C-alpha positions in Angstrom: 0.0 0.1 0.1 0.9 3.9 -0.6 0.9 5.4 2.7 2.4 8.3 2.1 0.5 11.2 0.7 1.4 13.2 -2.2 1.3 16.7 -2.1 -0.4 19.2 -4.8 -0.6 22.7 -3.6 -2.9 25.4 -5.2 -1.9 28.9 -5.7 -4.6 31.1 -5.8 -3.9 35.0 -6.0 -5.8 37.4 -4.1 -6.6 41.1 -4.7 -8.2 44.1 -3.2 -10.4 45.7 -5.5 -8.9 49.4 -5.3 -5.6 47.7 -6.4 -5.2 46.9 -10.3 -6.3 43.5 -10.5 -3.5 43.0 -13.0 -1.1 43.4 -10.3 -2.2 40.3 -8.5 -2.4 38.3 -12.2 1.4 39.1 -13.1 3.1 38.6 -9.7 1.1 35.4 -9.6 2.3 33.9 -13.1 6.0 35.4 -11.9 5.7 33.2 -8.6 4.4 29.8 -11.1 7.4 30.7 -13.1 9.7 30.9 -10.8 8.6 27.6 -8.8 8.6 25.4 -12.1 12.0 26.8 -13.1 13.5 25.7 -9.8 11.4 22.7 -8.6 9.4 21.5 -11.2 5.8 22.0 -11.8 4.5 18.7 -9.8 3.6 20.1 -6.7 1.8 23.2 -7.7 -1.5 24.0 -9.4 -1.9 27.6 -10.6 -5.6 28.9 -10.1 -6.2 30.7 -13.0 -10.1 30.8 -13.1 -10.0 34.5 -11.2 -8.2 36.6 -8.9 -10.2 36.7 -5.8 -11.4 39.9 -4.9 -14.8 38.9 -2.9 -16.4 36.2 -1.6 -18.1 34.5 -5.1 -14.4 34.9 -6.3 -13.5 32.6 -3.4 -16.2 29.9 -4.1 -15.1 29.6 -7.9 -11.5 29.5 -6.7 -12.4 27.1 -4.0 -14.6 24.7 -6.4 -11.6 25.1 -9.0 -8.6 23.9 -6.7 -11.0 21.2 -5.3 -11.4 19.9 -8.6 -8.1 20.2 -9.8 -7.3 17.6 -6.9 -5.0 20.0 -4.8 -4.9 18.9 -1.1 -2.9 22.5 -0.2 -3.6 25.9 -0.1 -1.0 29.1 -0.3 -3.3 32.2 -0.8 -0.6 34.5 -2.4 -1.1 38.4 -2.0 -0.1 40.4 -5.2 -1.2 43.2 -3.4 -3.1 44.2 -0.1 -5.8 41.8 -0.7 -9.6 41.3 0.6 -8.8 40.3 4.3 -12.3 38.8 5.0 -12.4 37.0 1.7 -8.8 35.5 1.4 -9.5 33.9 5.3 -12.8 32.7 3.8 -11.0 30.8 1.7 -8.5 29.8 3.9 -11.3 28.5 6.4 -13.5 26.5 3.9 -10.3 24.5 2.6 -9.9 21.3 4.1 -6.2 20.9 4.1 -3.1 22.4 5.0 -2.6 26.3 3.8 -0.1 28.9 4.0 -0.4 32.7 3.0 3.0 34.7 1.5 3.2 38.2 -0.3 4.6 39.6 -3.3 7.5 42.5 -2.1 7.6 45.9 -3.5 9.6 45.9 -7.4 11.3 49.1 -8.7 9.7 51.4 -10.9 11.4 49.9 -14.1 9.5 46.9 -13.4 6.4 48.7 -13.4 6.4 48.9 -9.6 5.9 51.5 -6.8 3.4 54.8 -7.0 0.7 53.5 -9.4 2.0 50.0 -9.1 2.5 49.2 -5.6 0.6 46.8 -3.8 1.3 47.0 -0.4 1.3 43.5 0.5 3.5 44.1 3.0 0.5 45.8 5.4 -1.9 42.7 3.6 -0.2 40.4 5.6 -0.5 42.3 8.7 -4.2 42.5 8.2 -4.6 38.8 7.0 -2.4 37.2 9.8 -4.9 39.2 12.5 -8.0 38.3 10.8 -7.0 34.6 10.6 -6.6 34.8 14.6 -10.3 36.3 14.8 -11.6 33.5 13.0 -9.4 30.7 14.9 -7.7 29.5 11.3 -4.6 27.6 11.4 -2.4 28.7 8.8 1.3 28.7 8.3 3.1 31.8 7.7 6.9 31.8 6.6 9.1 34.0 9.1 8.8 36.6 6.7 6.4 35.9 4.4 6.8 39.1 2.1 9.3 38.3 -0.9 10.0 38.2 -4.6 8.8 35.5 -6.7 12.1 33.1 -6.2 11.8 34.2 -2.4 7.9 33.0 -2.8 9.0 30.4 -4.7 11.2 29.1 -2.0 8.7 29.6 0.7 6.3 27.4 -1.1 8.9 24.7 -1.5 9.8 25.2 2.3 6.0 24.8 3.2 5.6 21.4 1.2 6.9 19.1 3.6 5.0 20.7 6.2 1.8 20.6 4.2 2.3 16.7 3.8 2.7 16.2 7.3 -0.4 18.2 7.8 -2.3 16.4 5.5 -1.5 13.0 6.4 -2.0 13.6 10.0 -5.7 14.3 8.9 -5.7 10.8 7.6 -3.8 8.9 9.9 -5.0 5.8 11.6 -2.7 4.2 14.3 -3.8 0.8 15.4 -2.6 -0.8 18.8 -1.6 -3.9 20.2 -1.5 -4.4 24.5 -2.1 -2.6 27.3 0.5 0.4 27.2 3.1 -1.0 29.8 3.3 -0.4 33.7 6.4 1.8 34.8 6.6 3.1 31.0 4.5 6.3 31.8 6.3 7.9 28.4 4.6 4.9 26.5 1.1 6.3 28.1 0.1 8.5 25.5 -3.2 10.3 26.5 -5.4 9.8 23.7 -7.2 13.1 23.6 -3.9 14.9 22.2 -4.3 12.8 18.9 -7.7 13.8 18.4 -6.6 17.1 18.3 -4.3 16.2 15.6 -6.9 14.6 13.6 -5.6 11.5 14.2 -7.8 8.2 14.9 -6.6 5.4 16.9 -7.8 2.2 17.3 -6.6 -0.1 20.2 -6.6 -3.7 20.9 -5.9 -6.5 22.9 -2.6 -8.5 22.9 -5.2 -11.3 22.7 -6.9 -10.0 19.8 -3.6 -10.1 17.9 -3.2 -13.2 19.0 -6.4 -15.0 17.5 -5.6 -13.7 14.3 -2.1 -14.7 14.4 -3.6 -18.4 15.2 -6.1 -17.8 12.5 -3.5 -17.3 10.0 -1.3 -20.9 10.6 -1.1 -22.6 7.3 -2.1 -19.3 5.1 -0.3 -20.1 1.4 1.5 -17.2 1.2 3.4 -17.7 4.2 5.8 -19.9 2.3 6.7 -17.0 -0.2 7.1 -14.1 2.2 9.2 -16.7 4.6 11.3 -16.9 1.5 11.4 -13.3 0.7 12.7 -12.8 4.0 15.5 -15.4 4.0 17.0 -13.6 0.5 16.5 -10.4 2.3 18.5 -12.0 5.6 21.2 -14.0 3.6 24.0 -14.5 5.8 22.3 -13.3 8.7 19.8 -15.7 8.7 20.8 -17.5 12.0 17.5 -19.0 12.9 16.1 -20.3 9.7 13.6 -22.2 12.3 11.5 -19.1 12.8 11.1 -17.6 9.2 8.1 -19.0 8.7 6.7 -17.9 12.2 7.8 -14.0 11.4 5.7 -14.4 7.9 2.7 -15.6 9.8 2.8 -12.5 12.2 3.5 -10.6 8.9 0.8 -11.3 7.2 -1.3 -10.8 10.4 -0.2 -7.4 10.4 -0.9 -6.4 6.9 -4.1 -8.1 6.5 -5.3 -6.6 9.9 -4.3 -3.0 8.2 -6.3 -3.6 5.3 -9.2 -4.7 7.1 -9.4 -2.1 9.8 -7.9 1.3 8.2 -11.7 2.1 7.6 -12.1 5.5 5.8 -8.5 6.9 6.7 -5.9 6.6 4.0 -2.9 6.4 6.1 -2.0 3.8 8.9 1.0 3.5 11.8 1.1 0.4 13.9 2.2 0.7 17.8 2.7 -3.2 19.3 3.6 -4.2 22.4 6.0 -6.9 22.1 7.6 -7.9 25.9 7.5 -9.8 28.2 5.2 -12.2 27.4 5.1 -11.8 23.2 8.0 -14.1 23.2 6.5 -16.8 25.2 3.2 -17.4 23.6 4.6 -16.1 19.8 7.1 -17.9 19.9 9.5 -15.3 19.1 10.2 -11.3 19.0 8.6 -9.3 16.3 11.2 -7.0 15.8 12.2 -7.9 12.5 9.0 -8.0 11.4 8.4 -4.4 12.2 11.4 -3.2 10.8 10.1 -4.8 7.1 6.6 -3.0 7.6 8.8 0.0 8.7 10.6 -0.5 5.3 7.2 -0.6 3.4 6.3 2.7 4.7 4.2 1.2 7.4 5.7 2.4 10.6 5.6 0.2 13.8 6.8 1.3 17.2 7.5 -1.4 20.0 5.8 -1.1 23.9 2.8 0.3 22.4 4.7 3.6 22.1 2.1 5.2 20.4 3.5 9.1 20.5 6.9 7.5 19.2 4.3 5.9 16.2 3.5 9.2 15.6 6.9 10.4 15.4 7.9 8.1 12.9 4.8 8.4 10.6 5.5 12.6 10.7 9.4 11.4 9.9 8.7 9.0 7.1 6.1 11.5 5.5 8.4 14.5 5.6 11.7 12.8 4.8 10.3 10.4 2.5 12.7 8.0 4.2 12.7 5.5 6.1 12.8 5.9 9.9 13.0 4.2 13.2 13.6 5.2 17.0 16.8 4.7 19.0 16.8 4.4 22.6 19.6 6.1 24.6 19.6 3.6 27.2 23.6 4.3 28.6 26.2 6.7 29.7 29.9 6.6 28.6 31.6 5.0 31.6 34.3 7.6 32.8 37.0 5.6 32.1 36.2 5.2 28.5 35.3 8.6 28.0 39.1 9.4 29.4 
């Protein structure tokens, strides 16, 4: 399964109706050209249908970027901008959004006096209006720049947008109670809900039952053979591979049967102390194989750790794991 989102950022230019619309049109074109030249066109979509000056334009732009498959939004102030319409656009867009604005240009580029945009002031008003309406949007540290600088801002927003979108479509599946004397693993569930994450908590007995039902699964031999090939000379316990294959299939089938309406999943599973005696193996290798497939698996039912792994996977487009720092270095070795 594809367990990471692809992001497509709709760039919508806005304009206050007392400023020339051409300012926003030309600056949007320059921004898109600068982005495409440096980063390619895969991540962005230029909304051509209108420059947002009113609430009606806002609805038209919203429908257009949705139709284009955009799952992230950049509101670009080509000039001062209509603070109500532009913040309503952010409010009604269901996904991560950012704001940035055009810097002034010199007179040789048609800027200042009649060509001035006042987008710097417009960004201050937009920020204030976003806060008044309790709308969360990403605003770069200095959100006003040239076309090239704003292109960089949007590119920096892309991994943030991926993470936000992914969390809003994530289900964490856990197995087992969180262990005694490991308060660090006892994640309050409400904070996950606050991030838009769903969670399904299961007992180890549920997992054990499903594992036993997979005994004799016709796919086990192929998965075990793939494990043997992957391990090569590191295959020190070939007798356990079929059990590991059975467990891997159990988890993958559980994911497919339980992810529901969510696009992405991650797993947190308790792996000790009874796991070894009842299942007859340790799950670490299977956990790493699933992580390699883009499905992060944390042990000890470390739900926050699982969440961190997933965020890292989405942002880096790479395999992410957690390492414990357990020990200090003895002083004589340090010396």
